[in-house]
N, C-alpha and C positions, 0 to 999 in steps of 0.2 A: 319711429318703428312701431308697427302695429303690435298691440298686445295679443299674444298667441292663444288666449282662451276663446273658446267659440262665442261666448256671450259678447265679448268686447269686439270681436271681429265683426259681428253683426251690426254693432253700433257704428263701426267705421266705414262699412261698405258704401253707403251713399256718398259720403264725403269723398272717398277715394275714387269712386267712379267719375265724379265730376272733375276731379283733378286729372285723371288719366285720359280724358278726352283731348287734352292739350299736349299730351306727351307722345313721343315717337315709339314705335315698337322697340327700338333698341333701349331707349330710356326706360321702358317698362320692364324689360329683361334686367337691366341693371338695378332697377328698383327691387325686384324680387331677389336678386343675388345679395344686394346690400342689407336688405331687411331680414333676410332669412338664412344667409350664409350657406352652410352645408345642409340646411333644411329646405333648400330650394332645388328643384329639378325641372328638366325639360322632357316632354315625351314626343316621340316621332313614330310615324308609320312608314317612313320612307316612301311615301305616296307621290303623286303627281307634283305637289307644290312644297314638299317637305324641305327642300334645299334652302328655302328662304329663311326660316326661323334658325336653322342650323348654322347658316352663314352668319347671321346676326350674332349668334352665341360665340362663333368662331372670332368674329371681328372685335368683340368686347376686350379681348386680350387681358383676362383677369389673372390675378395671382393664383387663384385656385380654380380648377375646372369645375364647371357646373355639371352635375350628374345629368346624363342623358339616357333615358329609357327607351328601348325599342321593344315594342310587344310583338313578338314572332309567334303567330298562331300555328305555324307548321303547314299552313295552307296558302302561303303567298305565292304569287306567280313567279316563275324563274326569273323573269325580267326584274322583279322587285329585289330579289336576293342579289342579283348582279349589279343592280343600281346602287343598293346599299353598300356593297363592297367597294364600288367605285367612289361613292360620295364620302365614305369613311376615309379612304386614303386621300382623296382630293382635298378635303378639309382638315385632315389630320385630327379626326374625331376619336374620343374615347366613349365607346358605347357599352352599356350593359343591357344584354339581351334578356328579355323576360319570356318565360314559356310556362305553359300549363304544367302542373303536376301530373296530369293525365295525358299520355301520348295520343296522337291522332288515331292510331290503330286500336288502342284500348277504348277510347271514347266511342269510336264507331261500332266496336263489338258490344258495348254496353247500351248505347242509345241509338245506334244507326247513323245514317247520314242526316243530321238534323236540318241541313240546309235544303234538303230535297222535299220536305213534307208540305211546303207552302203554308206553314203555320207560324204565326208570329211568336207563339209561346216556345216553339222549338228553336227558333232563331235566338230568342232570349237565352234559353238554356245553353246554346252553343257559345254565344258571347260572354255569358257568365263564366263558363269553363276556360274559354280560350283566350279571353281578353280582360274581363273586369277582375277576376281573382288574381291572375298574375300581376296586374298592375297594382292592386290594393296590397298584395303581399309585399311587393317591393317598397311601396310607399311607407308601409308600416315598418318593415325591417330597417329602412334608412331614416326613420323618424321625419319624414317629409312633411312640412306644414303647408307649403305652397308649391304647386306645380303649374307649369306653363305649357300651352299647346298652340298650334297654328291655326286653330278653328277661326272661321270667319263668318260674319253674319249672313252673308248672301248664299251660303251653302245649303242650309236646310231651314225649315220653319222654326224648329226649336232654336237654332243658332241666331236666327233673326231676333229673338227675344232675349238673348244673352247680354250680359254686361261685361265690361272689361275684367272685373273681378267678382267672384261670387263663391259660395260654398257648395261643393259637390262631395257628398259622402264624408262630411265632417272635416273636410280640408279646403284650403283656399284654392281656387282654380283661376289662373291668370291667363288672359287672351290677348297678347300684344298685337296681333294682327287682325283683331275683330272687325275693324272698319275698313279693311283693305278690300278693293275690288280686284277682279280678275286682271284688269289692265295694269294695276299696281304691281301684282305678282310678276306679270309678264315682263315689265320695264325693269323691275328689280333684278330678275334673273338675267336679263340681257346685258344690263349694266355691270353686273358682278361676274359675268361669264360663267354662269352655273349651268351644268349639264342638265338636260332634260330627262325625265323618266322615259325609257324606251317605249312605253305603251302610249305616251302622249302623242306620238306621231301616228299612232294606229287608231286615233279617235277616242281615247279615254280622256275624260276631264277629271275623273276620280277613280281611284283603284284601291281595293282591299284584298280579300281572299280570291283566288282564282275562280272558285265555284259561285261567287256572289258578286262578281264584277263583270261589266260588259262595256263595249265602246257606245258612244252616243249614236242615235239614230233619229229618224223623223219622229218616231213614237216616244223615245225617251232621251233625256238629257240631264246633266248634272247628277244629283244624288238619286234620281229615280232609275239610274242605271246600276244601282246597288241593291242587294238583297232581294232581287226579283221584283222590285217595286213595292215589296210588302212593307218595308220600314225605311227610314232615312237615317237613323241612328243606331250604333252598335250598343249603346249603353254606357260607354266610357264617360261621355259628357252630359249624362243625365243623372238626376238624383236617384231615380228608381229604374 
């Protein structure tokens, strides 16, 4: 079991990343659960590929449920809300919904529609309010030491440099699907009969908020369809 002080975690990271290369995503999820118990959690966006890691958690058949946090910005497409409801029922999931302390209407009154300015700094502020703070508050409240997500290395430039386990904002961040390719996701969903996000059939390879997501086109594909092409990351998976 990893010592939970930050100093000792740093000493163990290189060794564990070497070991994790030979472990399956499900084995990595079980590692997190066994080593951190109720201080381990999963985050989900109920995006295009979210069903994969949620199904893996469901298949672990553990004595105690792993905490699953869903960050609801209040600006998700209606298709995402409907998909989340369907997937929660389909997989019999227990989800804790995380929301900002500031309502969408209040935020817009105070700061305007931050996604319309085409400024990276305004997007940073938006993501801090609607995503990062709600997540950090939940991690702190639940004393989470290690949280896992479904990020994959081929999704963004930042994620291409990620390791299986690292430290983000003074907590361990575990990435069980890091080395998976699009084809791995496709075949897993097909073999496990997992329902697709409704926007996938409309050309979306990734989806977040309705105002900052679009279908793929000749000009844009992958994460370049997010945030008007200004950014690739919302900040949840970055240190700053």
